[in-house]
PyMOL commands that place a pseudoatom at each C-alpha (Angstrom):
pseudoatom trace, name=CA, resn=UNK, resi=1, chain=A, elem=C, hetatm=0, pos=[-12.983, 24.790, -17.452]
pseudoatom trace, name=CA, resn=UNK, resi=2, chain=A, elem=C, hetatm=0, pos=[-9.781, 25.358, -19.431]
pseudoatom trace, name=CA, resn=UNK, resi=3, chain=A, elem=C, hetatm=0, pos=[-9.663, 24.890, -23.151]
pseudoatom trace, name=CA, resn=UNK, resi=4, chain=A, elem=C, hetatm=0, pos=[-7.030, 22.997, -25.073]
pseudoatom trace, name=CA, resn=UNK, resi=5, chain=A, elem=C, hetatm=0, pos=[-4.572, 25.065, -27.066]
pseudoatom trace, name=CA, resn=UNK, resi=6, chain=A, elem=C, hetatm=0, pos=[-5.223, 25.114, -30.786]
pseudoatom trace, name=CA, resn=UNK, resi=7, chain=A, elem=C, hetatm=0, pos=[-2.144, 24.818, -32.984]
pseudoatom trace, name=CA, resn=UNK, resi=8, chain=A, elem=C, hetatm=0, pos=[-3.198, 28.147, -34.528]
pseudoatom trace, name=CA, resn=UNK, resi=9, chain=A, elem=C, hetatm=0, pos=[-3.134, 30.015, -31.171]
pseudoatom trace, name=CA, resn=UNK, resi=10, chain=A, elem=C, hetatm=0, pos=[-0.125, 32.308, -30.764]
pseudoatom trace, name=CA, resn=UNK, resi=11, chain=A, elem=C, hetatm=0, pos=[2.601, 30.977, -28.492]
pseudoatom trace, name=CA, resn=UNK, resi=12, chain=A, elem=C, hetatm=0, pos=[3.448, 33.373, -25.639]
pseudoatom trace, name=CA, resn=UNK, resi=13, chain=A, elem=C, hetatm=0, pos=[7.064, 34.524, -25.275]
pseudoatom trace, name=CA, resn=UNK, resi=14, chain=A, elem=C, hetatm=0, pos=[9.057, 32.059, -23.177]
pseudoatom trace, name=CA, resn=UNK, resi=15, chain=A, elem=C, hetatm=0, pos=[6.855, 29.104, -24.171]
pseudoatom trace, name=CA, resn=UNK, resi=16, chain=A, elem=C, hetatm=0, pos=[7.216, 26.380, -26.797]
pseudoatom trace, name=CA, resn=UNK, resi=17, chain=A, elem=C, hetatm=0, pos=[4.868, 23.806, -28.315]
pseudoatom trace, name=CA, resn=UNK, resi=18, chain=A, elem=C, hetatm=0, pos=[6.396, 20.553, -29.597]
pseudoatom trace, name=CA, resn=UNK, resi=19, chain=A, elem=C, hetatm=0, pos=[4.782, 19.804, -32.945]
pseudoatom trace, name=CA, resn=UNK, resi=20, chain=A, elem=C, hetatm=0, pos=[6.474, 16.475, -33.607]
pseudoatom trace, name=CA, resn=UNK, resi=21, chain=A, elem=C, hetatm=0, pos=[9.612, 14.426, -33.233]
pseudoatom trace, name=CA, resn=UNK, resi=22, chain=A, elem=C, hetatm=0, pos=[11.700, 13.602, -36.296]
pseudoatom trace, name=CA, resn=UNK, resi=23, chain=A, elem=C, hetatm=0, pos=[14.320, 11.057, -35.359]
pseudoatom trace, name=CA, resn=UNK, resi=24, chain=A, elem=C, hetatm=0, pos=[16.216, 12.464, -32.375]
pseudoatom trace, name=CA, resn=UNK, resi=25, chain=A, elem=C, hetatm=0, pos=[14.993, 16.031, -32.941]
pseudoatom trace, name=CA, resn=UNK, resi=26, chain=A, elem=C, hetatm=0, pos=[11.805, 17.804, -31.830]
pseudoatom trace, name=CA, resn=UNK, resi=27, chain=A, elem=C, hetatm=0, pos=[10.274, 20.566, -33.939]
pseudoatom trace, name=CA, resn=UNK, resi=28, chain=A, elem=C, hetatm=0, pos=[9.057, 23.474, -31.800]
pseudoatom trace, name=CA, resn=UNK, resi=29, chain=A, elem=C, hetatm=0, pos=[6.780, 26.435, -32.367]
pseudoatom trace, name=CA, resn=UNK, resi=30, chain=A, elem=C, hetatm=0, pos=[7.678, 29.507, -30.294]
pseudoatom trace, name=CA, resn=UNK, resi=31, chain=A, elem=C, hetatm=0, pos=[6.831, 33.195, -30.501]
pseudoatom trace, name=CA, resn=UNK, resi=32, chain=A, elem=C, hetatm=0, pos=[9.916, 33.479, -32.778]
pseudoatom trace, name=CA, resn=UNK, resi=33, chain=A, elem=C, hetatm=0, pos=[9.469, 30.231, -34.745]
pseudoatom trace, name=CA, resn=UNK, resi=34, chain=A, elem=C, hetatm=0, pos=[6.197, 29.646, -36.641]
pseudoatom trace, name=CA, resn=UNK, resi=35, chain=A, elem=C, hetatm=0, pos=[4.964, 26.185, -37.626]
pseudoatom trace, name=CA, resn=UNK, resi=36, chain=A, elem=C, hetatm=0, pos=[6.222, 26.866, -41.161]
pseudoatom trace, name=CA, resn=UNK, resi=37, chain=A, elem=C, hetatm=0, pos=[9.803, 27.309, -39.842]
pseudoatom trace, name=CA, resn=UNK, resi=38, chain=A, elem=C, hetatm=0, pos=[9.995, 25.428, -36.517]
pseudoatom trace, name=CA, resn=UNK, resi=39, chain=A, elem=C, hetatm=0, pos=[12.977, 25.430, -34.189]
pseudoatom trace, name=CA, resn=UNK, resi=40, chain=A, elem=C, hetatm=0, pos=[14.725, 22.049, -34.060]
pseudoatom trace, name=CA, resn=UNK, resi=41, chain=A, elem=C, hetatm=0, pos=[16.055, 20.922, -30.666]
pseudoatom trace, name=CA, resn=UNK, resi=42, chain=A, elem=C, hetatm=0, pos=[17.339, 17.517, -29.462]
pseudoatom trace, name=CA, resn=UNK, resi=43, chain=A, elem=C, hetatm=0, pos=[14.366, 15.564, -28.077]
pseudoatom trace, name=CA, resn=UNK, resi=44, chain=A, elem=C, hetatm=0, pos=[16.501, 13.991, -25.357]
pseudoatom trace, name=CA, resn=UNK, resi=45, chain=A, elem=C, hetatm=0, pos=[17.376, 17.423, -23.913]
pseudoatom trace, name=CA, resn=UNK, resi=46, chain=A, elem=C, hetatm=0, pos=[13.725, 18.455, -23.678]
pseudoatom trace, name=CA, resn=UNK, resi=47, chain=A, elem=C, hetatm=0, pos=[12.712, 15.092, -22.188]
pseudoatom trace, name=CA, resn=UNK, resi=48, chain=A, elem=C, hetatm=0, pos=[15.511, 15.124, -19.603]
pseudoatom trace, name=CA, resn=UNK, resi=49, chain=A, elem=C, hetatm=0, pos=[14.807, 18.693, -18.492]
pseudoatom trace, name=CA, resn=UNK, resi=50, chain=A, elem=C, hetatm=0, pos=[11.019, 18.240, -18.408]
pseudoatom trace, name=CA, resn=UNK, resi=51, chain=A, elem=C, hetatm=0, pos=[11.066, 14.761, -16.874]
pseudoatom trace, name=CA, resn=UNK, resi=52, chain=A, elem=C, hetatm=0, pos=[9.078, 12.767, -19.412]
pseudoatom trace, name=CA, resn=UNK, resi=53, chain=A, elem=C, hetatm=0, pos=[9.797, 10.304, -22.242]
pseudoatom trace, name=CA, resn=UNK, resi=54, chain=A, elem=C, hetatm=0, pos=[10.649, 11.652, -25.691]
pseudoatom trace, name=CA, resn=UNK, resi=55, chain=A, elem=C, hetatm=0, pos=[7.611, 9.872, -27.137]
pseudoatom trace, name=CA, resn=UNK, resi=56, chain=A, elem=C, hetatm=0, pos=[5.343, 12.050, -24.986]
pseudoatom trace, name=CA, resn=UNK, resi=57, chain=A, elem=C, hetatm=0, pos=[6.756, 15.397, -26.185]
pseudoatom trace, name=CA, resn=UNK, resi=58, chain=A, elem=C, hetatm=0, pos=[4.588, 16.043, -29.285]
pseudoatom trace, name=CA, resn=UNK, resi=59, chain=A, elem=C, hetatm=0, pos=[1.549, 18.153, -28.494]
pseudoatom trace, name=CA, resn=UNK, resi=60, chain=A, elem=C, hetatm=0, pos=[2.926, 19.352, -25.156]
pseudoatom trace, name=CA, resn=UNK, resi=61, chain=A, elem=C, hetatm=0, pos=[3.594, 22.959, -24.186]
pseudoatom trace, name=CA, resn=UNK, resi=62, chain=A, elem=C, hetatm=0, pos=[6.628, 23.991, -22.153]
pseudoatom trace, name=CA, resn=UNK, resi=63, chain=A, elem=C, hetatm=0, pos=[7.957, 27.061, -20.388]
pseudoatom trace, name=CA, resn=UNK, resi=64, chain=A, elem=C, hetatm=0, pos=[11.472, 27.643, -21.733]
pseudoatom trace, name=CA, resn=UNK, resi=65, chain=A, elem=C, hetatm=0, pos=[14.163, 29.613, -19.894]
pseudoatom trace, name=CA, resn=UNK, resi=66, chain=A, elem=C, hetatm=0, pos=[16.134, 30.605, -23.018]
pseudoatom trace, name=CA, resn=UNK, resi=67, chain=A, elem=C, hetatm=0, pos=[14.992, 30.759, -26.640]
pseudoatom trace, name=CA, resn=UNK, resi=68, chain=A, elem=C, hetatm=0, pos=[17.286, 32.049, -29.363]
pseudoatom trace, name=CA, resn=UNK, resi=69, chain=A, elem=C, hetatm=0, pos=[17.009, 31.949, -33.124]
pseudoatom trace, name=CA, resn=UNK, resi=70, chain=A, elem=C, hetatm=0, pos=[18.931, 28.645, -33.271]
pseudoatom trace, name=CA, resn=UNK, resi=71, chain=A, elem=C, hetatm=0, pos=[18.411, 26.904, -29.905]
pseudoatom trace, name=CA, resn=UNK, resi=72, chain=A, elem=C, hetatm=0, pos=[16.453, 26.727, -26.660]
pseudoatom trace, name=CA, resn=UNK, resi=73, chain=A, elem=C, hetatm=0, pos=[17.125, 25.400, -23.187]
pseudoatom trace, name=CA, resn=UNK, resi=74, chain=A, elem=C, hetatm=0, pos=[15.501, 25.044, -19.756]
pseudoatom trace, name=CA, resn=UNK, resi=75, chain=A, elem=C, hetatm=0, pos=[12.236, 23.184, -20.482]
pseudoatom trace, name=CA, resn=UNK, resi=76, chain=A, elem=C, hetatm=0, pos=[9.463, 22.851, -17.881]
pseudoatom trace, name=CA, resn=UNK, resi=77, chain=A, elem=C, hetatm=0, pos=[6.244, 21.044, -18.801]
pseudoatom trace, name=CA, resn=UNK, resi=78, chain=A, elem=C, hetatm=0, pos=[3.107, 23.175, -18.520]
pseudoatom trace, name=CA, resn=UNK, resi=79, chain=A, elem=C, hetatm=0, pos=[-0.295, 21.673, -17.674]
pseudoatom trace, name=CA, resn=UNK, resi=80, chain=A, elem=C, hetatm=0, pos=[1.177, 18.365, -16.545]
pseudoatom trace, name=CA, resn=UNK, resi=81, chain=A, elem=C, hetatm=0, pos=[-1.729, 15.864, -16.559]
pseudoatom trace, name=CA, resn=UNK, resi=82, chain=A, elem=C, hetatm=0, pos=[0.148, 13.688, -14.048]
pseudoatom trace, name=CA, resn=UNK, resi=83, chain=A, elem=C, hetatm=0, pos=[-0.369, 16.283, -11.307]
for i in range(1, 83): cmd.bond("trace and resi %d" % i, "trace and resi %d" % (i + 1))
show_as sticks, trace
zoom trace
């Protein structure tokens, strides 16, 4: 049985956890961006690339193709409960 990720677990390189959406922006925790200084990325970009509504982003973990200090791109939903 797999366990759910705790928000205090470290995020592996190349992954991102969406903490919350603020307006049109999602706040992400990555291996480079702690919860105290999250990366901010347009929610619509994540939703379009991952194939789910923006309202379902918070709490989800994604594989990310490119993560820099100021941006990220190439989101794929991990542990998709729809499959």
